[in-house]
PDB file of N, H, CA, C and O in Angstrom:
ATOM      1  N   UNK A   1      53.673 -80.239  32.419  1.00  0.00           N
ATOM      2  CA  UNK A   1      54.824 -79.150  32.449  1.00  0.00           C
ATOM      3  C   UNK A   1      55.292 -79.207  31.249  1.00  0.00           C
ATOM      4  O   UNK A   1      55.508 -80.235  30.607  1.00  0.00           O
ATOM      5  N   UNK A   2      55.536 -77.627  30.765  1.00  0.00           N
ATOM      6  H   UNK A   2      55.360 -76.791  31.286  1.00  0.00           H
ATOM      7  CA  UNK A   2      55.954 -77.099  29.703  1.00  0.00           C
ATOM      8  C   UNK A   2      57.752 -77.580  29.107  1.00  0.00           C
ATOM      9  O   UNK A   2      58.652 -77.606  29.946  1.00  0.00           O
ATOM     10  N   UNK A   3      57.895 -77.747  28.381  1.00  0.00           N
ATOM     11  H   UNK A   3      57.163 -77.727  27.699  1.00  0.00           H
ATOM     12  CA  UNK A   3      59.067 -77.743  27.629  1.00  0.00           C
ATOM     13  C   UNK A   3      59.372 -76.839  26.818  1.00  0.00           C
ATOM     14  O   UNK A   3      58.715 -76.526  25.825  1.00  0.00           O
ATOM     15  N   UNK A   4      60.860 -76.131  27.352  1.00  0.00           N
ATOM     16  H   UNK A   4      61.393 -76.385  28.159  1.00  0.00           H
ATOM     17  CA  UNK A   4      61.323 -75.007  26.762  1.00  0.00           C
ATOM     18  C   UNK A   4      61.981 -75.454  25.504  1.00  0.00           C
ATOM     19  O   UNK A   4      61.608 -76.501  24.974  1.00  0.00           O
ATOM     20  N   UNK A   5      63.012 -74.674  24.946  1.00  0.00           N
ATOM     21  H   UNK A   5      63.315 -73.824  25.376  1.00  0.00           H
ATOM     22  CA  UNK A   5      63.417 -74.462  23.247  1.00  0.00           C
ATOM     23  C   UNK A   5      64.500 -75.927  23.410  1.00  0.00           C
ATOM     24  O   UNK A   5      65.638 -75.902  23.881  1.00  0.00           O
ATOM     25  N   UNK A   6      63.946 -76.856  23.006  1.00  0.00           N
ATOM     26  H   UNK A   6      63.022 -76.876  22.624  1.00  0.00           H
ATOM     27  CA  UNK A   6      65.072 -77.889  22.008  1.00  0.00           C
ATOM     28  C   UNK A   6      66.198 -77.221  21.114  1.00  0.00           C
ATOM     29  O   UNK A   6      66.104 -77.242  19.887  1.00  0.00           O
ATOM     30  N   UNK A   7      66.981 -76.787  21.593  1.00  0.00           N
ATOM     31  H   UNK A   7      67.057 -76.770  22.590  1.00  0.00           H
ATOM     32  CA  UNK A   7      68.313 -76.496  20.707  1.00  0.00           C
ATOM     33  C   UNK A   7      68.931 -77.437  19.944  1.00  0.00           C
ATOM     34  O   UNK A   7      68.764 -77.384  18.726  1.00  0.00           O
ATOM     35  N   UNK A   8      69.792 -78.513  20.546  1.00  0.00           N
ATOM     36  H   UNK A   8      69.927 -78.556  21.536  1.00  0.00           H
ATOM     37  CA  UNK A   8      70.501 -79.086  20.178  1.00  0.00           C
ATOM     38  C   UNK A   8      70.048 -80.630  20.517  1.00  0.00           C
ATOM     39  O   UNK A   8      69.258 -80.994  21.388  1.00  0.00           O
ATOM     40  N   UNK A   9      70.754 -81.405  19.605  1.00  0.00           N
ATOM     41  H   UNK A   9      71.396 -81.110  18.898  1.00  0.00           H
ATOM     42  CA  UNK A   9      70.367 -82.330  19.069  1.00  0.00           C
ATOM     43  C   UNK A   9      70.851 -83.351  20.219  1.00  0.00           C
ATOM     44  O   UNK A   9      70.546 -84.500  19.901  1.00  0.00           O
ATOM     45  N   UNK A  10      71.584 -83.271  21.594  1.00  0.00           N
ATOM     46  H   UNK A  10      71.832 -82.338  21.853  1.00  0.00           H
ATOM     47  CA  UNK A  10      71.260 -83.578  23.224  1.00  0.00           C
ATOM     48  C   UNK A  10      70.196 -82.964  23.809  1.00  0.00           C
ATOM     49  O   UNK A  10      69.468 -83.604  24.568  1.00  0.00           O
ATOM     50  N   UNK A  11      70.025 -81.958  23.596  1.00  0.00           N
ATOM     51  H   UNK A  11      70.616 -81.439  22.980  1.00  0.00           H
ATOM     52  CA  UNK A  11      68.678 -81.240  23.737  1.00  0.00           C
ATOM     53  C   UNK A  11      67.287 -82.209  24.162  1.00  0.00           C
ATOM     54  O   UNK A  11      66.618 -82.449  25.167  1.00  0.00           O
ATOM     55  N   UNK A  12      67.341 -82.745  22.107  1.00  0.00           N
ATOM     56  H   UNK A  12      67.884 -82.550  21.291  1.00  0.00           H
ATOM     57  CA  UNK A  12      66.631 -83.842  21.987  1.00  0.00           C
ATOM     58  C   UNK A  12      66.426 -85.469  22.428  1.00  0.00           C
ATOM     59  O   UNK A  12      65.583 -86.342  22.634  1.00  0.00           O
ATOM     60  N   UNK A  13      67.849 -85.173  22.407  1.00  0.00           N
ATOM     61  H   UNK A  13      68.533 -84.463  22.240  1.00  0.00           H
ATOM     62  CA  UNK A  13      67.953 -86.758  23.286  1.00  0.00           C
ATOM     63  C   UNK A  13      67.688 -87.087  24.593  1.00  0.00           C
ATOM     64  O   UNK A  13      67.282 -88.202  24.923  1.00  0.00           O
ATOM     65  N   UNK A  14      67.905 -86.125  25.407  1.00  0.00           N
ATOM     66  H   UNK A  14      68.234 -85.219  25.140  1.00  0.00           H
ATOM     67  CA  UNK A  14      67.761 -86.176  26.761  1.00  0.00           C
ATOM     68  C   UNK A  14      65.519 -85.868  27.130  1.00  0.00           C
ATOM     69  O   UNK A  14      64.717 -86.354  27.927  1.00  0.00           O
ATOM     70  N   UNK A  15      65.438 -84.853  26.028  1.00  0.00           N
ATOM     71  H   UNK A  15      66.090 -84.458  25.381  1.00  0.00           H
ATOM     72  CA  UNK A  15      63.901 -84.747  26.399  1.00  0.00           C
ATOM     73  C   UNK A  15      63.427 -85.927  26.217  1.00  0.00           C
ATOM     74  O   UNK A  15      62.614 -86.257  27.079  1.00  0.00           O
ATOM     75  N   UNK A  16      63.753 -87.119  24.952  1.00  0.00           N
ATOM     76  H   UNK A  16      64.414 -86.851  24.252  1.00  0.00           H
ATOM     77  CA  UNK A  16      63.425 -88.296  24.772  1.00  0.00           C
ATOM     78  C   UNK A  16      63.769 -89.233  25.940  1.00  0.00           C
ATOM     79  O   UNK A  16      62.898 -90.102  25.986  1.00  0.00           O
ATOM     80  N   UNK A  17      64.539 -89.376  26.744  1.00  0.00           N
ATOM     81  H   UNK A  17      65.246 -88.670  26.707  1.00  0.00           H
ATOM     82  CA  UNK A  17      64.828 -89.831  27.957  1.00  0.00           C
ATOM     83  C   UNK A  17      63.920 -89.491  29.102  1.00  0.00           C
ATOM     84  O   UNK A  17      63.488 -90.240  29.978  1.00  0.00           O
ATOM     85  N   UNK A  18      63.733 -88.288  28.928  1.00  0.00           N
ATOM     86  H   UNK A  18      64.085 -87.680  28.217  1.00  0.00           H
ATOM     87  CA  UNK A  18      63.038 -88.074  29.932  1.00  0.00           C
ATOM     88  C   UNK A  18      61.274 -88.524  29.944  1.00  0.00           C
ATOM     89  O   UNK A  18      60.533 -88.845  30.873  1.00  0.00           O
ATOM     90  N   UNK A  19      61.020 -88.359  28.344  1.00  0.00           N
ATOM     91  H   UNK A  19      61.622 -88.098  27.589  1.00  0.00           H
ATOM     92  CA  UNK A  19      59.341 -89.237  28.329  1.00  0.00           C
ATOM     93  C   UNK A  19      59.380 -90.105  28.019  1.00  0.00           C
ATOM     94  O   UNK A  19      58.271 -90.346  27.540  1.00  0.00           O
ATOM     95  N   UNK A  20      60.345 -91.388  27.878  1.00  0.00           N
ATOM     96  H   UNK A  20      61.246 -91.193  28.267  1.00  0.00           H
ATOM     97  CA  UNK A  20      60.050 -92.367  28.039  1.00  0.00           C
ATOM     98  C   UNK A  20      60.114 -93.109  29.427  1.00  0.00           C
ATOM     99  O   UNK A  20      59.474 -94.127  29.692  1.00  0.00           O
ATOM    100  N   UNK A  21      61.172 -92.304  30.463  1.00  0.00           N
ATOM    101  H   UNK A  21      61.691 -91.477  30.247  1.00  0.00           H
ATOM    102  CA  UNK A  21      60.725 -92.971  31.720  1.00  0.00           C
ATOM    103  C   UNK A  21      59.242 -91.939  31.991  1.00  0.00           C
ATOM    104  O   UNK A  21      59.058 -91.494  33.124  1.00  0.00           O
ATOM    105  N   UNK A  22      58.578 -91.727  31.244  1.00  0.00           N
ATOM    106  H   UNK A  22      58.727 -92.088  30.324  1.00  0.00           H
ATOM    107  CA  UNK A  22      57.057 -91.495  32.270  1.00  0.00           C
ATOM    108  C   UNK A  22      57.413 -89.869  32.524  1.00  0.00           C
ATOM    109  O   UNK A  22      57.536 -89.738  33.742  1.00  0.00           O
ATOM    110  N   UNK A  23      57.560 -88.980  32.058  1.00  0.00           N
ATOM    111  H   UNK A  23      57.460 -89.087  31.068  1.00  0.00           H
ATOM    112  CA  UNK A  23      58.140 -87.903  32.322  1.00  0.00           C
ATOM    113  C   UNK A  23      58.262 -87.244  34.033  1.00  0.00           C
ATOM    114  O   UNK A  23      57.850 -86.206  34.550  1.00  0.00           O
ATOM    115  N   UNK A  24      58.712 -87.929  34.332  1.00  0.00           N
ATOM    116  H   UNK A  24      59.047 -88.772  33.912  1.00  0.00           H
ATOM    117  CA  UNK A  24      58.580 -87.829  36.371  1.00  0.00           C
ATOM    118  C   UNK A  24      59.140 -86.593  36.840  1.00  0.00           C
ATOM    119  O   UNK A  24      60.098 -86.115  36.232  1.00  0.00           O
ATOM    120  N   UNK A  25      58.704 -86.065  37.761  1.00  0.00           N
ATOM    121  H   UNK A  25      57.926 -86.454  38.256  1.00  0.00           H
ATOM    122  CA  UNK A  25      59.346 -84.900  37.892  1.00  0.00           C
ATOM    123  C   UNK A  25      59.976 -85.003  39.347  1.00  0.00           C
ATOM    124  O   UNK A  25      59.448 -84.814  40.442  1.00  0.00           O
ATOM    125  N   UNK A  26      61.202 -85.344  39.026  1.00  0.00           N
ATOM    126  H   UNK A  26      61.631 -85.498  38.136  1.00  0.00           H
ATOM    127  CA  UNK A  26      62.345 -85.968  40.273  1.00  0.00           C
ATOM    128  C   UNK A  26      63.345 -84.788  39.515  1.00  0.00           C
ATOM    129  O   UNK A  26      64.449 -85.275  39.762  1.00  0.00           O
ATOM    130  N   UNK A  27      63.575 -83.727  38.862  1.00  0.00           N
ATOM    131  H   UNK A  27      62.679 -83.332  38.661  1.00  0.00           H
ATOM    132  CA  UNK A  27      64.769 -83.164  38.634  1.00  0.00           C
ATOM    133  C   UNK A  27      65.591 -83.964  37.554  1.00  0.00           C
ATOM    134  O   UNK A  27      66.820 -83.902  37.569  1.00  0.00           O
ATOM    135  N   UNK A  28      65.022 -84.601  36.760  1.00  0.00           N
ATOM    136  H   UNK A  28      64.023 -84.652  36.748  1.00  0.00           H
ATOM    137  CA  UNK A  28      65.837 -85.433  35.608  1.00  0.00           C
ATOM    138  C   UNK A  28      65.416 -84.610  34.391  1.00  0.00           C
ATOM    139  O   UNK A  28      65.564 -85.192  33.317  1.00  0.00           O
ATOM    140  N   UNK A  29      65.017 -83.610  34.357  1.00  0.00           N
ATOM    141  H   UNK A  29      64.897 -83.138  35.230  1.00  0.00           H
ATOM    142  CA  UNK A  29      64.574 -82.675  33.135  1.00  0.00           C
ATOM    143  C   UNK A  29      65.219 -81.623  33.709  1.00  0.00           C
ATOM    144  O   UNK A  29      65.104 -80.972  34.748  1.00  0.00           O
ATOM    145  N   UNK A  30      66.143 -81.632  32.463  1.00  0.00           N
ATOM    146  H   UNK A  30      66.236 -82.161  31.619  1.00  0.00           H
ATOM    147  CA  UNK A  30      67.185 -80.189  32.803  1.00  0.00           C
ATOM    148  C   UNK A  30      66.747 -78.820  33.186  1.00  0.00           C
ATOM    149  O   UNK A  30      66.385 -78.189  32.193  1.00  0.00           O
ATOM    150  N   UNK A  31      66.673 -78.244  34.146  1.00  0.00           N
ATOM    151  H   UNK A  31      66.967 -78.756  34.953  1.00  0.00           H
ATOM    152  CA  UNK A  31      66.124 -77.063  34.010  1.00  0.00           C
ATOM    153  C   UNK A  31      66.254 -75.584  32.811  1.00  0.00           C
ATOM    154  O   UNK A  31      65.636 -74.527  32.681  1.00  0.00           O
ATOM    155  N   UNK A  32      67.236 -76.150  32.213  1.00  0.00           N
ATOM    156  H   UNK A  32      67.738 -77.008  32.318  1.00  0.00           H
ATOM    157  CA  UNK A  32      67.679 -75.119  30.962  1.00  0.00           C
ATOM    158  C   UNK A  32      66.450 -75.090  29.946  1.00  0.00           C
ATOM    159  O   UNK A  32      66.094 -74.058  29.378  1.00  0.00           O
ATOM    160  N   UNK A  33      65.731 -76.555  29.748  1.00  0.00           N
ATOM    161  H   UNK A  33      66.021 -77.394  30.210  1.00  0.00           H
ATOM    162  CA  UNK A  33      64.636 -77.436  29.467  1.00  0.00           C
ATOM    163  C   UNK A  33      63.080 -77.170  29.506  1.00  0.00           C
ATOM    164  O   UNK A  33      62.178 -77.527  28.748  1.00  0.00           O
ATOM    165  N   UNK A  34      63.089 -76.258  30.904  1.00  0.00           N
ATOM    166  H   UNK A  34      63.821 -75.968  31.520  1.00  0.00           H
ATOM    167  CA  UNK A  34      61.647 -76.134  31.637  1.00  0.00           C
ATOM    168  C   UNK A  34      61.384 -74.330  31.273  1.00  0.00           C
ATOM    169  O   UNK A  34      62.082 -73.349  31.530  1.00  0.00           O
ATOM    170  N   UNK A  35      60.084 -74.475  30.588  1.00  0.00           N
ATOM    171  H   UNK A  35      59.518 -75.272  30.379  1.00  0.00           H
ATOM    172  CA  UNK A  35      59.398 -73.560  29.992  1.00  0.00           C
ATOM    173  C   UNK A  35      58.692 -72.788  30.933  1.00  0.00           C
ATOM    174  O   UNK A  35      57.986 -73.449  31.695  1.00  0.00           O
ATOM    175  N   UNK A  36      58.690 -71.040  31.154  1.00  0.00           N
ATOM    176  H   UNK A  36      59.263 -70.503  30.535  1.00  0.00           H
ATOM    177  CA  UNK A  36      58.000 -70.642  32.211  1.00  0.00           C
ATOM    178  C   UNK A  36      56.636 -71.046  32.338  1.00  0.00           C
ATOM    179  O   UNK A  36      56.239 -72.060  31.763  1.00  0.00           O
ATOM    180  N   UNK A  37      55.886 -70.339  33.042  1.00  0.00           N
ATOM    181  H   UNK A  37      56.208 -69.515  33.508  1.00  0.00           H
ATOM    182  CA  UNK A  37      54.204 -71.207  33.126  1.00  0.00           C
ATOM    183  C   UNK A  37      53.755 -69.936  32.104  1.00  0.00           C
ATOM    184  O   UNK A  37      54.329 -68.847  32.067  1.00  0.00           O
ATOM    185  N   UNK A  38      52.719 -70.288  31.373  1.00  0.00           N
ATOM    186  H   UNK A  38      52.252 -71.172  31.402  1.00  0.00           H
ATOM    187  CA  UNK A  38      51.877 -69.289  30.289  1.00  0.00           C
ATOM    188  C   UNK A  38      51.169 -68.347  31.645  1.00  0.00           C
ATOM    189  O   UNK A  38      50.545 -68.740  32.631  1.00  0.00           O
ATOM    190  N   UNK A  39      51.563 -66.979  31.214  1.00  0.00           N
ATOM    191  H   UNK A  39      52.070 -66.660  30.413  1.00  0.00           H
ATOM    192  CA  UNK A  39      50.853 -66.246  32.168  1.00  0.00           C
ATOM    193  C   UNK A  39      49.335 -66.198  32.785  1.00  0.00           C
ATOM    194  O   UNK A  39      49.089 -65.782  33.917  1.00  0.00           O
ATOM    195  N   UNK A  40      48.544 -66.596  32.038  1.00  0.00           N
ATOM    196  H   UNK A  40      48.744 -66.935  31.119  1.00  0.00           H
ATOM    197  CA  UNK A  40      47.002 -66.806  32.743  1.00  0.00           C
ATOM    198  C   UNK A  40      47.541 -68.876  33.719  1.00  0.00           C
ATOM    199  O   UNK A  40      46.885 -69.280  34.680  1.00  0.00           O
ATOM    200  N   UNK A  41      48.056 -69.235  33.462  1.00  0.00           N
ATOM    201  H   UNK A  41      48.588 -68.907  32.682  1.00  0.00           H
ATOM    202  CA  UNK A  41      49.042 -70.328  34.655  1.00  0.00           C
ATOM    203  C   UNK A  41      49.197 -69.616  35.571  1.00  0.00           C
ATOM    204  O   UNK A  41      49.040 -70.377  36.525  1.00  0.00           O
ATOM    205  N   UNK A  42      49.423 -68.554  35.997  1.00  0.00           N
ATOM    206  H   UNK A  42      49.551 -67.936  35.222  1.00  0.00           H
ATOM    207  CA  UNK A  42      50.408 -67.446  37.043  1.00  0.00           C
ATOM    208  C   UNK A  42      49.008 -66.744  38.316  1.00  0.00           C
ATOM    209  O   UNK A  42      48.015 -66.054  38.085  1.00  0.00           O
ATOM    210  N   UNK A  43      49.590 -67.365  39.723  1.00  0.00           N
ATOM    211  H   UNK A  43      50.397 -67.926  39.911  1.00  0.00           H
ATOM    212  CA  UNK A  43      48.067 -66.430  40.262  1.00  0.00           C
ATOM    213  C   UNK A  43      48.457 -65.485  40.411  1.00  0.00           C
ATOM    214  O   UNK A  43      49.661 -65.262  40.278  1.00  0.00           O
ATOM    215  N   UNK A  44      47.614 -64.598  40.735  1.00  0.00           N
ATOM    216  H   UNK A  44      46.637 -64.778  40.844  1.00  0.00           H
ATOM    217  CA  UNK A  44      47.767 -63.170  40.555  1.00  0.00           C
ATOM    218  C   UNK A  44      47.824 -62.785  42.017  1.00  0.00           C
ATOM    219  O   UNK A  44      47.117 -63.424  42.797  1.00  0.00           O
ATOM    220  N   UNK A  45      48.664 -61.714  42.515  1.00  0.00           N
ATOM    221  H   UNK A  45      49.238 -61.195  41.882  1.00  0.00           H
ATOM    222  CA  UNK A  45      48.362 -61.451  43.582  1.00  0.00           C
ATOM    223  C   UNK A  45      48.514 -59.860  43.585  1.00  0.00           C
ATOM    224  O   UNK A  45      49.021 -59.031  42.828  1.00  0.00           O
ATOM    225  N   UNK A  46      47.730 -59.830  44.977  1.00  0.00           N
ATOM    226  H   UNK A  46      47.318 -60.503  45.591  1.00  0.00           H
ATOM    227  CA  UNK A  46      47.125 -58.114  44.906  1.00  0.00           C
ATOM    228  C   UNK A  46      48.231 -57.314  45.596  1.00  0.00           C
ATOM    229  O   UNK A  46      48.127 -56.094  45.716  1.00  0.00           O
TER     230      UNK A  46
END
């Protein structure tokens, strides 16, 4: 998972808690902190 821009101290604390929690994929990382996948990781559709 890619993490988006960490702008505030609160964002950094949220990411720290998420990392210490083992990086669960259960929605505990707010959507605003999730970065879009790199272009080469997105499936190309015809």
